[in-house]
C-alpha positions, 0 to 999 in steps of 0.5 A, a space after each residue: 797594903 799588900 801581904 809584903 807590906 804587912 811583912 815589911 812592918 809586923 817582922 818576924 820569921 816564928 810561927 808566932 809572927 806568922 799566925 799575927 800577920 795573918 790574924 791582921 789579914 783576917 782584921 783589915 775588912 771588918 770594922 770589929 773591934 781588936 785586942 792586942 795583948 803581950 808583953 810592954 815593948 812586943 810590938 802592939 802599937 805596931 800591930 795596930 798601925 799595920 792593921 790601920 794601914 792595910 785597911 780601908 781607913 788608911 787614909 784617915 788618921 791613926 790616934 794613939 792614946 796611952 790609957 794609964 798615963 792620962 790623969 783620970 781627971 783628963 781622960 774623958 775630956 781628952 777621949 770625948 772632948 769637952 765644952 767650954 765653961 764644962 769645968 774650971 780650966 775649960 775656957 773653949 771647946 776642946 775636940 777630943 780623940 774619938 773625933 780627931 780620929 774620924 774616918 780613921 782608927 783610935 787606938 787605945 793603949 794599956 785600955 786595962 789601965 782605963 778606971 772603971 767610971 770610963 769603962 762605962 763610957 766607952 762601952 756607950 760609944 762603942 754600942 751607940 757610935 756616937 759620943 757626948 762631949 763634957 758639958 755637951 747635950 747631943 750626941 755626935 756620931 762617930 765613925 771610928 774603928 778602936 783597936 785596944 791593947 793591954 798587956 795585962 790579964 783582962 780575965 783576972 781583972 774582970 774576976 778582980 771587978 776592975 775590968 768590965 766583962 761586957 766591955 772586955 767582950 765589945 773590945 776582944 771581937 777580934 783577938 790578937 796576941 803577941 809572944 814575947 821575944 824571949 818565946 820567939 828567939 827566931 825572930 831575933 836577927 830579922 828585927 836586929 836587920 830590920 832595925 839596922 836598916 832603918 839607921 839614917 847612917 846607912 854607910 856606918 851600920 854595923 854589920 851583925 856576925 853569926 856569933 852576935 846573933 846566936 849570943 843576941 837570941 840567946 838573950 832573954 829580953 825583958 825589955 821585948 823589941 822595944 830592948 833589941 831596937 835600943 841595942 842596935 840604936 846602941 851599936 851603930 853609936 858605938 860600932 859604926 861600919 864595924 863587925 859586931 862579934 860575941 864580946 861586942 854583943 856581950 858589952 851591948 847586952 850587959 853593964 861590964 865596964 867598959 874600961 875592962 874590955 878596952 884594951 881587947 877593944 883597940 877600934 874604940 881608939 879610932 871611934 873616939 877619934 871619929 867623935 872628937 867633936 863631941 864632949 868626950 865620956 870619962 871611963 872611970 872604974 864601975 863605968 855602965 854603959 847602960 846608966 851612961 846611956 839612960 842618962 843620956 836619954 833623959 837629958 835629951 829629952 828634957 831639952 825636947 821638952 824645953 824647946 817645944 814649951 812642955 808640950 808633950 806630943 811635939 817633944 816626941 815628934 822632935 825626937 822621933 818617937 811615938 808620944 804613948 813611948 815619950 809618955 812611957 820613958 818619961 815616967 820610967 826617968 822620972 822626968 818632972 814639970 820641975 825638971 822642965 823647968 830646970 833645964 
């Protein structure tokens, strides 16, 4: 992958992002483990994917797992696999993620949430370059590069006894730190344009005015780059083909009542006509755009799970999300097995 292609994946003009791209270039020809730190939503998986795609392992698989999203009793089997009959319900052999990632990269997201019992086994795998399936007797060599990520302060976790110091140093051979979006507001304009260019319907993309960009740059972005991506997606839904000014940007960022701005934004009538085939939204007093969009997202995720028989990986692909992102959204929306059955 060329320097230009890395820049296309890791977007931004700030010094911080320039440093991240430099670290990616240092990382691509090494076998050493990488530890990516930064707040939730800052783009750690994007950086991990860029390292993989820029490296000699690009033709191999890129396998991602959220270490905190899988129950403790299942994560060892998920990573290392198991033999048939090794525990109740293990009817046959299961190939774990390490073996699935052979010749490629295994991305351990939220590694700070990994239980201590598994940290010991992960350390052994890194040192021996081999795994043993649950219930298995032989060591299986693996050729896998590990990239880990966390939004936690691992040094504090080490001091508290929640993370192994020896594992930390094994993972943190090449450290990459991604600051929050609030710490690099100069990246907002480039990221917004990047997300607009990813819109499927290029003809309906809105244009973001300088006033709107300035307002977006002043926002605190508690959800970081992930939140900005959602805001831009929201903009393409509510303002297709239009110019987004200061008022529109304010509406996209806050929970102000849509009704309170309706008289000032006459173009909303045109939008409603263009989308007349959909069920109309009832704008009542206290209507919250953010709540409405969250409810809609939750509904669509449940429908995807039902259509895919409850298989999270398939449902994530159906709605074009990474599996780890889908699991995180399930947790945020409180989606349970009962919700799938009810749907």
